[in-house]
SEDO-537428 format. One record per residue (C-alpha): residue number from 1; residue in three letters; x, y, z. Coordinates in Angstrom, 1 decimal, padded with zeros to 4 digits. Layout:
REC_nr_rest_east_north_up
REC_NUM_ALA_X_Y_Z
...
***
This chain:
REC_nr_rest_east_north_up
REC_1_MET_-001.4_037.9_006.8
REC_2_SER_-000.1_035.7_010.2
REC_3_ALA_-002.7_035.3_012.7
REC_4_ILE_-002.5_037.4_016.6
REC_5_ASP_-005.6_035.4_017.7
REC_6_ASP_-007.7_033.0_017.1
REC_7_LEU_-010.2_035.3_015.2
REC_8_PRO_-010.9_035.0_011.6
REC_9_PRO_-009.4_037.1_008.8
REC_10_LEU_-010.8_040.3_008.4
REC_11_ARG_-011.6_040.2_005.0
REC_12_GLU_-013.2_037.2_006.7
REC_13_VAL_-015.5_039.4_008.8
REC_14_ILE_-015.7_041.9_006.1
REC_15_ALA_-017.3_039.7_003.7
REC_16_THR_-019.6_038.0_007.2
REC_17_HIS_-020.6_041.2_007.8
REC_18_GLY_-021.4_043.1_004.6
REC_19_LEU_-019.0_046.3_005.5
REC_20_SER_-018.2_048.0_002.2
REC_21_ALA_-016.6_050.8_002.7
REC_22_ARG_-018.3_054.1_003.1
REC_23_LYS_-017.0_057.2_001.8
REC_24_ALA_-019.4_059.6_004.1
REC_25_LEU_-017.7_058.5_007.0
REC_26_GLY_-014.6_058.7_005.9
REC_27_GLN_-013.3_054.9_006.0
REC_28_ASN_-010.8_053.1_005.1
REC_29_PHE_-010.0_049.6_006.3
REC_30_LEU_-006.5_048.3_007.6
REC_31_LEU_-006.7_044.6_006.9
REC_32_ASP_-003.3_043.6_007.4
REC_33_LEU_-002.7_042.6_010.8
REC_34_ASN_000.1_042.5_011.0
REC_35_LEU_000.4_046.3_010.3
REC_36_THR_-002.1_046.3_013.2
REC_37_ALA_-000.1_045.2_015.6
REC_38_LYS_002.7_047.6_014.4
REC_39_ILE_001.1_050.8_014.3
REC_40_ALA_-000.1_049.2_017.9
REC_41_ARG_003.3_048.5_019.1
REC_42_ARG_004.7_052.4_018.0
REC_43_ALA_002.5_053.5_021.2
REC_44_GLY_004.8_051.8_023.2
REC_45_ASP_003.6_049.3_026.9
REC_46_LEU_000.4_049.4_026.9
REC_47_THR_000.2_046.6_028.7
REC_48_GLY_-000.7_049.2_031.9
REC_49_SER_-002.5_051.6_029.8
REC_50_ASP_-006.7_051.7_028.9
REC_51_VAL_-006.4_052.9_025.3
REC_52_LEU_-009.2_054.7_023.4
REC_53_GLU_-009.3_054.4_020.0
REC_54_VAL_-012.0_056.0_017.3
REC_55_GLY_-013.3_055.1_014.3
REC_56_PRO_-012.4_051.1_014.8
REC_57_GLY_-014.6_049.7_012.0
REC_58_PRO_-014.5_045.7_011.5
REC_59_GLY_-011.6_046.4_014.4
REC_60_GLY_-008.2_045.4_012.5
REC_61_LEU_-006.4_048.0_015.0
REC_62_THR_-008.7_046.9_018.1
REC_63_ARG_-007.4_043.4_018.0
REC_64_GLY_-003.5_044.3_017.5
REC_65_LEU_-004.0_046.8_020.7
REC_66_LEU_-005.7_043.9_022.4
REC_67_ALA_-003.0_041.8_021.3
REC_68_GLU_-000.2_043.9_022.5
REC_69_GLY_-001.2_043.8_025.4
REC_70_ALA_-003.3_047.0_026.4
REC_71_ARG_-004.8_047.0_029.9
REC_72_ARG_-008.4_047.9_028.5
REC_73_VAL_-009.9_049.2_025.0
REC_74_LEU_-012.3_051.9_025.0
REC_75_ALA_-013.8_051.7_020.8
REC_76_VAL_-015.6_054.2_019.6
REC_77_GLU_-017.6_053.5_016.4
REC_78_LYS_-020.2_055.6_014.9
REC_79_ASP_-021.0_053.0_012.0
REC_80_ALA_-023.8_050.6_014.4
REC_81_ARG_-022.6_047.9_011.1
REC_82_CYS_-019.0_047.3_013.0
REC_83_MET_-021.0_046.6_016.2
REC_84_ALA_-021.3_042.7_015.8
REC_85_PRO_-017.6_042.6_014.4
REC_86_LEU_-016.1_044.0_017.1
REC_87_SER_-019.3_042.2_019.8
REC_88_GLU_-017.0_039.4_018.9
REC_89_ILE_-014.1_040.2_019.3
REC_90_ALA_-015.4_041.4_022.7
REC_91_ALA_-016.1_038.2_023.3
REC_92_ALA_-012.9_036.6_022.7
REC_93_TYR_-010.9_039.2_024.7
REC_94_PRO_-013.3_039.1_027.9
REC_95_GLY_-013.7_042.5_030.2
REC_96_ARG_-010.8_044.1_027.8
REC_97_LEU_-013.0_045.8_025.4
REC_98_GLU_-016.4_048.5_025.3
REC_99_VAL_-017.3_049.1_022.0
REC_100_ILE_-019.8_052.4_022.0
REC_101_ASN_-021.5_053.0_019.1
REC_102_ALA_-021.1_057.0_019.3
REC_103_ASP_-020.2_060.7_017.4
REC_104_ALA_-016.4_060.3_018.8
REC_105_LEU_-017.2_064.5_018.8
REC_106_ALA_-019.7_064.2_021.0
REC_107_LEU_-018.6_061.7_023.8
REC_108_ASP_-017.0_062.2_027.0
REC_109_VAL_-014.7_059.5_026.8
REC_110_THR_-013.4_060.3_030.3
REC_111_ALA_-016.1_058.6_032.0
REC_112_HIS_-015.0_055.2_030.5
REC_113_LEU_-011.3_055.0_030.8
REC_114_ALA_-009.0_055.3_034.1
REC_115_PRO_-005.3_056.6_033.6
REC_116_PRO_-002.6_056.3_032.0
REC_117_ILE_-004.7_056.8_029.1
REC_118_ARG_-003.1_056.1_025.6
REC_119_VAL_-005.0_057.5_022.3
REC_120_VAL_-004.2_055.1_019.3
REC_121_ALA_-006.5_055.3_016.7
REC_122_ASN_-006.2_054.9_012.6
REC_123_LEU_-008.8_058.3_012.1
REC_124_PRO_-011.6_058.4_009.9
REC_125_TYR_-009.8_061.4_007.6
REC_126_ASN_-013.4_063.6_007.9
REC_127_VAL_-013.2_064.2_011.7
REC_128_GLY_-008.9_063.4_012.1
REC_129_THR_-008.0_067.2_012.5
REC_130_GLU_-010.7_068.4_014.4
REC_131_LEU_-010.0_065.8_017.2
REC_132_LEU_-006.5_066.0_017.3
REC_133_THR_-007.2_069.6_017.7
REC_134_ARG_-009.5_069.4_020.9
REC_135_TRP_-007.2_067.0_022.2
REC_136_LEU_-004.6_069.4_022.4
REC_137_ASP_-006.8_072.4_023.7
REC_138_PRO_-008.6_071.1_025.8
REC_139_GLY_-009.2_074.3_027.5
REC_140_HIS_-007.1_072.7_030.6
REC_141_TRP_-003.5_071.0_031.0
REC_142_PRO_-002.8_068.7_031.2
REC_143_PRO_-005.7_066.6_029.3
REC_144_PHE_-006.4_063.0_030.1
REC_145_TRP_-004.2_061.4_027.9
REC_146_ASP_-000.3_060.5_027.9
REC_147_SER_000.1_060.0_023.8
REC_148_LEU_-001.8_059.8_021.0
REC_149_THR_-000.5_057.8_018.1
REC_150_LEU_-002.8_058.9_014.8
REC_151_MET_-002.8_057.7_011.8
REC_152_PHE_-003.7_060.7_009.2
REC_153_GLN_-003.7_061.9_005.5
REC_154_ARG_000.7_062.1_005.2
REC_155_GLU_-000.2_066.1_003.9
REC_156_VAL_-001.6_066.1_007.8
REC_157_ALA_001.5_064.3_009.4
REC_158_GLN_003.6_066.4_007.9
REC_159_ARG_001.7_069.7_008.6
REC_160_ILE_002.1_068.6_012.6
REC_161_VAL_006.0_068.1_012.1
REC_162_ALA_006.8_071.0_010.1
REC_163_GLU_010.1_073.3_011.3
REC_164_PRO_009.2_077.2_010.2
REC_165_GLY_010.1_078.1_007.1
REC_166_SER_008.2_075.0_005.1
REC_167_LYS_005.0_075.4_003.3
REC_168_ALA_003.5_072.9_005.5
REC_169_TYR_004.1_075.3_008.5
REC_170_GLY_001.4_076.9_010.2
REC_171_ARG_-000.9_076.8_012.7
REC_172_LEU_-001.3_072.7_013.6
REC_173_ALA_002.0_072.7_013.9
REC_174_ILE_001.9_075.5_016.7
REC_175_LEU_-000.3_073.6_018.2
REC_176_SER_000.8_070.2_017.8
REC_177_GLN_005.2_071.2_019.3
REC_178_TRP_003.9_073.8_021.5
REC_179_ARG_002.5_071.3_024.4
REC_180_ALA_003.8_067.4_022.6
REC_181_ASP_006.5_066.0_021.2
REC_182_PRO_005.3_064.9_018.0
REC_183_ARG_007.2_062.5_015.0
REC_184_ILE_006.0_060.2_012.4
REC_185_VAL_006.9_056.7_013.3
REC_186_MET_005.5_054.9_010.5
REC_187_GLU_004.6_055.2_006.5
REC_188_LEU_001.7_053.1_004.8
REC_189_PRO_000.8_052.7_000.9
REC_190_PRO_-002.3_053.8_-000.2
REC_191_GLU_-002.5_050.1_-001.2
REC_192_ALA_-002.2_048.9_002.5
REC_193_PHE_-005.7_049.7_002.4
REC_194_THR_-009.6_049.0_001.6
REC_195_PRO_-010.3_050.7_-000.5
REC_196_PRO_-007.2_052.5_-001.8
REC_197_PRO_-007.1_056.3_-001.0
REC_198_LYS_-005.9_058.8_-002.9
REC_199_VAL_-003.0_059.9_-000.8
REC_200_ARG_000.2_058.2_001.2
REC_201_SER_-000.8_058.2_005.6
REC_202_SER_001.9_058.5_007.7
REC_203_VAL_001.4_057.0_011.9
REC_204_VAL_002.0_060.3_013.9
REC_205_HIS_002.8_059.7_017.8
REC_206_LEU_002.9_062.6_020.0
REC_207_THR_003.6_062.2_023.4
REC_208_ARG_001.9_065.0_026.1
REC_209_ARG_004.3_067.8_027.6
REC_210_ASP_002.8_068.0_031.5
REC_211_THR_003.5_072.1_030.7
REC_212_PRO_004.0_073.4_027.5
REC_213_ARG_006.8_074.3_025.6
REC_214_TYR_007.9_078.3_026.5
REC_215_PRO_005.6_080.0_028.6
REC_216_ALA_002.1_081.3_027.0
REC_217_ASP_-001.8_081.9_027.4
REC_218_GLY_-003.6_079.8_025.3
REC_219_ALA_-006.1_081.7_024.3
REC_220_VAL_-003.5_084.6_023.0
REC_221_LEU_-001.5_082.1_021.5
REC_222_SER_-004.5_080.8_019.3
REC_223_ARG_-005.5_084.1_018.2
REC_224_VAL_-002.2_085.4_017.2
REC_225_VAL_-001.4_082.7_015.3
REC_226_ALA_-005.0_082.3_013.9
REC_227_MET_-004.4_085.7_012.8
REC_228_ALA_-000.4_085.8_010.7
REC_229_PHE_-001.6_082.7_009.3
REC_230_ASN_-005.0_083.4_008.1
REC_231_GLN_-002.7_085.5_005.5
REC_232_ARG_000.9_084.4_005.7
REC_233_ARG_002.0_086.2_002.3
REC_234_LYS_001.7_089.3_004.1
REC_235_MET_004.0_090.9_006.4
REC_236_LEU_003.0_090.8_010.1
REC_237_ARG_002.8_094.4_010.4
REC_238_ALA_000.0_093.9_008.0
REC_239_ALA_-001.7_090.5_008.9
REC_240_LEU_-001.4_091.5_012.4
REC_241_LYS_-002.5_095.1_011.8
REC_242_PRO_-005.6_094.6_014.0
REC_243_LEU_-003.8_094.5_017.4
REC_244_GLY_-003.5_097.7_017.6
REC_245_PRO_-000.3_100.5_017.4
REC_246_ARG_001.4_098.7_020.1
REC_247_LEU_001.9_096.2_017.4
REC_248_GLU_005.4_096.5_016.6
REC_249_ALA_006.5_097.3_019.9
REC_250_CYS_005.4_093.7_020.5
REC_251_LEU_007.2_092.4_017.6
REC_252_GLU_010.0_093.7_019.1
REC_253_SER_009.7_092.6_022.6
REC_254_ALA_009.6_089.5_021.1
REC_255_GLY_012.6_089.3_018.6
REC_256_ILE_010.5_089.3_015.7
REC_257_LYS_011.0_092.2_012.5
REC_258_PRO_007.6_093.6_011.7
REC_259_THR_008.9_092.4_007.5
REC_260_GLN_008.3_089.0_008.6
REC_261_ARG_006.1_086.7_007.9
REC_262_ALA_004.3_083.9_009.6
REC_263_GLU_006.1_080.9_008.6
REC_264_GLU_009.1_082.8_009.2
REC_265_VAL_008.5_083.1_013.1
REC_266_THR_009.6_079.7_015.7
REC_267_LEU_007.0_078.5_018.2
REC_268_GLU_009.4_080.6_020.6
REC_269_GLN_008.8_083.8_019.6
REC_270_PHE_005.1_082.8_019.3
REC_271_CYS_005.0_082.5_022.3
REC_272_ALA_007.4_085.8_023.1
REC_273_LEU_004.4_087.7_020.7
REC_274_ALA_001.4_086.1_022.3
REC_275_ARG_002.8_087.0_025.8
REC_276_ALA_004.1_090.7_025.0
REC_277_VAL_000.3_090.8_023.3
REC_278_ALA_-001.4_089.4_026.4
REC_279_ALA_000.6_092.6_028.4
REC_280_GLU_-000.3_095.7_026.5
REC_281_GLY_-004.0_094.0_026.8
REC_282_ILE_-004.5_094.0_023.4
***
């Protein structure tokens, strides 16, 4: 592990401040500063952007983001124990790091950031998917962010980039690929973390689209996709039966066979189905 700044190694920081990872907070600390800098680079050129980081812990990725030239970093950390080491990083990078002790699910971050904004985070496992869905479905589009570079369990990452016909394909793939261009940019083994999780991890980079890939009403699309995948083993004529007697006409107009299952339907077809359902007022 080579030094990326003049601050102490992360193992020393953790020992000094007694920062054992807490399972209840979904914490797994990434201590190799070479890896945290590599993740920061996967987010692209940070020099002209503000960066939102959620769950910085002792600050390994925070240091990587600052060392890679982020204009400014907003670090949101729920664990009050991490405030002291994060304040030490803030002192080493004057005016470039703001730390807030808060729950990211309850905080409006836009008041603290100036565009362009990138989100880069080793997300706590217990809130990662919920944060992603909130960022992808904020109620208005385009959102406050230009890109998301996020670490997940590999299983979640595979669901984000999944293609039709695969077991991983589902609601998360539809939401992610409708409004963004996601790709897996990095893989990390369990032994890279302290404590090592039971699963491998992946970093996903999502570049936002200024307009969705295909036209559709977001609320209608979400409702139709949820109904389809909630009973993914059933044919669509059964899974979507609550939509009423005009269902089969809607499926036909979208180029979907009533005997198909949700995992066989492309994003483009789901959007066409959402438009047909909206036109029917059902």
